[in-house]
C-alpha positions in Angstrom: -8.1 -9.3 26.0 -4.3 -9.6 25.5 -2.5 -6.5 26.5 -0.2 -5.2 23.7 0.7 -2.3 25.9 0.7 -1.8 29.7 -2.8 -0.8 30.7 -2.9 1.8 33.5 -5.8 3.8 34.9 -4.2 7.0 33.7 -4.0 5.8 30.1 -7.5 4.4 30.1 -8.9 7.7 31.5 -7.0 9.7 28.9 -8.4 7.5 26.0 -11.9 7.7 27.4 -11.6 11.5 27.6 -10.5 11.7 24.0 -13.3 9.5 22.8 -15.9 11.4 24.8 -14.5 14.7 23.5 -14.8 13.6 19.9 -18.0 11.6 20.4 -20.0 14.1 18.3 -17.5 13.6 15.4 -18.1 9.9 15.7 -21.8 10.3 15.5 -21.5 12.4 12.4 -19.2 9.8 10.8 -21.6 7.0 11.7 -24.4 8.9 9.9 -22.2 8.9 6.8 -21.2 5.3 7.2 -21.6 3.1 4.2 -20.8 -0.6 3.7 -19.4 -1.8 0.4 -21.9 -4.0 -1.5 -19.1 -6.5 -2.0 -15.8 -6.9 -0.2 -13.2 -7.1 -2.9 -10.2 -5.6 -1.1 -9.2 -6.0 2.6 -6.4 -4.3 4.5 -5.1 -6.0 7.7 -2.9 -3.7 9.9 0.0 -5.4 11.7 3.2 -3.3 11.4 4.7 -4.5 14.7 7.1 -7.3 15.6 7.8 -10.8 14.2 5.5 -12.6 16.7 2.7 -10.1 16.2 2.7 -10.8 12.5 2.6 -14.6 13.1 -0.3 -14.2 15.6 -2.3 -12.3 12.9 -2.2 -15.2 10.5 -5.4 -16.8 11.9 -7.5 -13.8 10.8 -5.8 -13.9 7.4 -7.0 -17.5 7.1 -10.5 -16.4 8.3 -10.7 -13.6 5.8 -9.7 -16.0 3.0 -12.6 -18.3 4.1 -15.1 -15.5 4.4 -14.1 -13.6 1.2 -12.4 -16.1 -1.1 -12.2 -13.8 -4.1 -11.0 -10.7 -2.2 -7.6 -9.2 -2.5 -5.9 -9.2 0.9 -3.2 -6.8 1.8 -1.1 -6.6 5.0 0.4 -3.4 6.2 3.6 -4.6 7.9 7.3 -4.1 8.6 9.8 -5.7 6.2 9.8 -9.0 8.1 6.1 -9.4 7.4 6.9 -10.1 3.7 9.5 -12.7 4.6 7.2 -14.5 7.1 4.2 -14.6 4.9 6.0 -15.7 1.7 4.6 -19.0 0.2 1.7 -19.0 2.8 -1.0 -17.9 0.4 -2.6 -15.9 3.2 -2.3 -12.5 1.5 -1.8 -11.1 -2.0 0.6 -8.3 -1.0 2.5 -6.9 1.9 2.6 -3.1 2.0 5.9 -2.4 3.7 6.0 0.4 6.2 8.0 1.1 9.3 5.7 3.3 11.4 7.6 5.5 13.9 5.5 4.5 16.9 6.5 0.8 16.4 10.1 1.5 17.2 11.6 -0.1 20.3 13.3 3.2 21.4 12.3 6.9 21.3 8.9 6.0 19.8 7.3 9.1 21.4 9.9 11.5 20.0 8.2 13.6 17.3 11.6 14.4 15.8 11.8 10.8 14.6 8.5 11.1 12.7 9.0 11.4 8.9 5.7 13.2 8.2 6.3 13.2 4.5 6.7 9.5 4.4 3.5 9.1 6.5 1.7 11.3 4.0 3.0 9.3 1.1 1.9 6.0 2.8 -1.6 7.3 3.4 -1.8 8.4 -0.2 -0.7 4.9 -1.3 -3.3 3.3 0.9 -6.1 5.6 -0.3 -5.3 4.7 -3.9 -5.9 1.0 -3.1 -9.5 1.8 -2.4 -10.0 -0.8 0.3 -13.5 -1.9 1.1 -12.6 -3.1 4.6 -9.8 -2.6 7.2 -9.2 -4.8 10.2 -6.9 -3.8 13.1 -6.6 -5.4 16.5 -3.9 -3.1 17.9 -6.2 -1.1 20.2 -4.3 2.1 19.4 -5.5 5.6 18.5 -2.7 6.0 15.9 -3.7 2.7 14.1 -7.4 3.8 14.1 -6.4 7.1 12.6 -4.4 5.3 9.8 -7.3 3.0 8.9 -9.7 6.0 8.9 -7.5 7.9 6.6 -7.5 5.0 4.1 -11.0 6.0 3.2 -12.3 2.4 3.6 -16.1 2.4 4.0 -15.9 -0.2 6.7 -13.3 -0.2 9.5 -13.3 -2.8 12.2 -11.3 -2.5 15.4 -11.6 -2.3 19.2 -13.4 0.3 21.3 -10.3 0.3 23.7 -7.2 2.4 23.4 -8.7 5.5 21.9 -10.1 6.5 18.6 -13.1 4.2 18.5 -15.0 7.1 17.0 -12.9 6.6 13.8 -14.2 3.1 13.4 -17.4 2.0 11.7 -17.5 -1.2 13.8 -16.0 -0.8 17.3 -15.9 -4.2 19.0 -16.1 -4.3 22.7 -12.8 -5.3 24.4 -13.8 -8.5 26.2 -11.6 -9.4 29.2 -12.9 -12.9 28.8 -10.9 -13.3 25.6 -7.4 -13.9 26.6 -5.1 -15.0 23.8 -4.0 -12.5 21.1 -5.3 -14.9 18.4 -8.7 -14.7 20.0 -8.5 -10.9 19.9 -8.0 -11.1 16.2 -10.7 -13.7 15.5 -13.2 -11.7 17.5 -13.0 -9.0 14.8 -14.7 -11.3 12.3 -17.9 -11.1 14.4 -19.3 -7.9 12.8 -18.9 -9.6 9.4 -21.2 -12.5 10.3 -24.7 -11.1 9.9 -26.3 -14.1 11.6 -24.3 -13.5 14.8 -22.7 -10.0 14.7 -21.0 -10.3 18.1 -19.6 -13.8 17.8 -16.1 -14.6 16.8 -15.4 -17.3 14.2 -14.4 -20.6 15.8 -10.7 -21.1 16.0 -10.8 -24.7 14.6 -8.6 -24.7 11.6 -7.6 -21.1 12.2 -4.4 -21.6 14.1 -1.2 -19.6 13.3 0.2 -20.8 9.9 3.4 -20.2 8.0 4.8 -22.3 5.1 8.2 -23.0 3.5 8.7 -24.3 0.0 10.1 -27.7 -1.0 13.2 -25.9 -2.3 13.8 -24.2 1.0 13.4 -27.5 2.9 15.8 -29.2 0.5 18.4 -26.4 1.0 18.0 -26.7 4.8 18.5 -30.4 4.6 21.7 -29.9 2.6 22.9 -27.5 5.2 22.3 -30.0 8.0 24.1 -32.7 6.1 27.1 -30.4 5.6 27.2 -30.0 9.4 27.2 -33.8 9.8 23.6 -34.3 10.7 20.9 -36.5 9.2 17.9 -34.3 8.4 15.6 -37.2 9.2 17.2 -37.8 12.6 16.4 -36.4 16.0 17.4 -32.8 15.9 16.7 -30.3 18.8 17.0 -26.6 18.0 17.7 -23.9 20.6 17.2 -20.1 20.4 18.2 -18.4 23.6 17.4 -14.9 22.4 14.5 -12.5 22.7 13.7 -9.0 21.6 13.4 -7.9 25.2 16.4 -8.6 27.5 14.0 -9.3 30.4 12.6 -12.3 28.6 15.9 -14.1 28.3 16.5 -17.2 30.4 20.2 -17.7 30.9 22.0 -19.2 28.0 23.8 -21.6 30.4 20.5 -23.0 31.5 19.4 -23.7 27.9 22.8 -25.4 27.3 22.3 -27.6 30.4 18.8 -28.7 29.3 19.8 -29.3 25.7 22.8 -31.3 26.9 20.7 -33.6 29.0 18.2 -34.1 26.2 21.0 -34.9 23.8 22.5 -37.4 26.2 19.1 -39.1 27.0 17.8 -39.3 23.4 20.9 -39.3 21.3 19.7 -36.0 19.7 21.8 -33.5 17.7 21.6 -29.9 18.8 21.5 -26.9 16.6 21.8 -23.4 18.0 20.3 -20.3 16.4 22.1 -17.0 17.0 20.4 -13.6 17.1 21.4 -11.2 14.3 24.5 -9.3 15.4 25.2 -11.5 18.4 28.7 -12.7 19.1 29.3 -16.3 18.3 29.6 -18.1 21.6 31.3 -21.4 22.4 28.6 -24.0 22.6 30.2 -27.4 23.0 26.9 -29.3 22.9 25.9 -27.8 19.5 26.5 -29.8 16.4 26.1 -26.6 14.5 25.6 -22.9 15.3 23.6 -21.0 12.7 23.2 -17.3 12.0 20.3 -17.3 9.5 17.7 -15.2 7.8 14.1 -15.7 8.8 13.4 -17.9 5.8 16.5 -20.0 6.5 15.5 -20.4 10.1 11.9 -21.5 9.1 13.2 -24.1 6.7 15.7 -25.5 9.3 13.0 -25.7 11.9 10.8 -28.0 9.8 13.5 -30.6 10.2 13.5 -30.3 14.0 11.8 -32.6 16.6 11.8 -29.9 19.3 12.4 -26.2 19.6 13.7 -24.8 23.0 13.3 -21.1 23.3 12.2 -18.0 25.2 8.9 -16.1 24.7 9.9 -14.6 21.3 9.2 -14.2 17.6 10.9 -17.5 16.7 8.7 -19.3 19.3 5.6 -18.2 17.3 7.3 -19.1 14.0 7.9 -22.7 15.2 4.4 -22.9 16.4 3.0 -21.7 13.1 5.1 -24.3 11.3 3.6 -27.0 13.7 7.1 -27.7 15.2 7.0 -29.0 18.8 7.9 -26.1 21.2 9.0 -25.9 24.8 9.2 -22.2 25.7 10.3 -20.2 28.8 8.2 -17.3 29.9 9.8 -14.8 32.3 7.9 -11.5 31.9 5.6 -12.4 29.0 2.1 -13.7 30.0 1.6 -17.1 28.5 -2.2 -16.7 28.8 -1.9 -13.9 26.2 1.0 -15.0 24.0 1.7 -18.7 24.5 2.3 -20.9 21.4 -1.3 -21.3 20.2 -1.4 -24.8 18.8 -2.4 -27.8 21.0 0.2 -29.6 23.1 2.8 -26.9 23.0 4.6 -26.5 26.3 5.3 -23.4 28.2 7.1 -22.9 31.5 6.8 -19.8 33.7 4.0 -17.4 34.6 5.0 -13.9 33.7 2.4 -11.1 34.1 2.9 -9.7 30.7 5.0 -6.7 31.9 6.7 -7.7 35.1 9.2 -10.4 36.1 8.0 -13.1 38.4 10.0 -16.2 39.2 12.3 -17.9 36.7 11.6 -21.6 36.1 14.2 -24.1 37.1 16.2 -26.2 34.7 14.3 -29.2 36.0 11.0 -27.7 35.1 12.1 -26.8 31.6 13.6 -30.2 31.1 10.4 -31.9 32.2 8.3 -29.8 29.7 10.7 -30.7 26.9 10.6 -34.4 27.7 6.8 -34.3 27.7 6.8 -32.6 24.3 9.3 -35.1 22.9 7.1 -38.0 24.1 4.2 -36.8 21.9 4.0 -37.8 18.2 5.1 -35.3 15.6 3.0 -34.5 12.5 4.6 -34.7 9.1 6.1 -31.4 8.0 4.1 -29.2 5.7 
């Protein structure tokens, strides 16, 4: 089980108390449980960060395979619509910024717009979903899916509110990666093997860019003096959490040595709002939208980055990745596709030992030595 929040004994005890207290309610709800004869509309809940949305794409692929004629909706933040555009993985993104997904003051009730929450629940109820799926392991998420009125609601029995679900899947510590957490929720939909997750083969994270976007990115590279078909290495030294940032100077050093050894051109992606630094090794420094970054990445031979949303974007585009993990646990949140390289061994919440430049350089060299697939 990948931890999406710090698990402590106190939190676990609190959630178990809540579930035990409301167990009779859960029993009553289970007696009234009904399954739709056919699944024609599905809601997947993932209103959190960029990387979280990308890691939910495998279950969107699995749902498409399992219910090819169903309408699939995703409840997500505004970036979810950008990320999933052109992918064919869902039919709509219902945009909502839930107050408990904020990075700051998420527990301050004064931040909660209860009228907006009421309107959102009304909107979801009018969709008349047959099925909801949510891997967040969060009481608040379970409450939202319950209030949609969907006759079948699949989630985890961990994190509180399992009595609000029709199918509470046991949180298995043997499943480690976040993608595996998502795919395990398909188990209750397989009548032949109700507890088994669908195999991950062909269900890796997936995003897509259009030919028009790729062409525009190629023009942008040419304008910066680069051949889009040449050897281009991209660097993103940012991360949503300051503790996950390896020093920019170290990224510069590794990129400089790769450029010198392989004759590569280096492009540097800036974070939104960040000051534009002097980066002598970069052929171009880009401040882009998500879609523009995605298109540029499809022309790159390697992406150097921290544990971050852009890391998962590159992985979903099948771009070779060499990523640095400081606090993030690579067992839970590494790039999921085969042959991607990670350096570092964070616990998921606490800083361990930063990797050396030599270790990151070696990982990047190994990734460059592997063949690259044709871009999609």
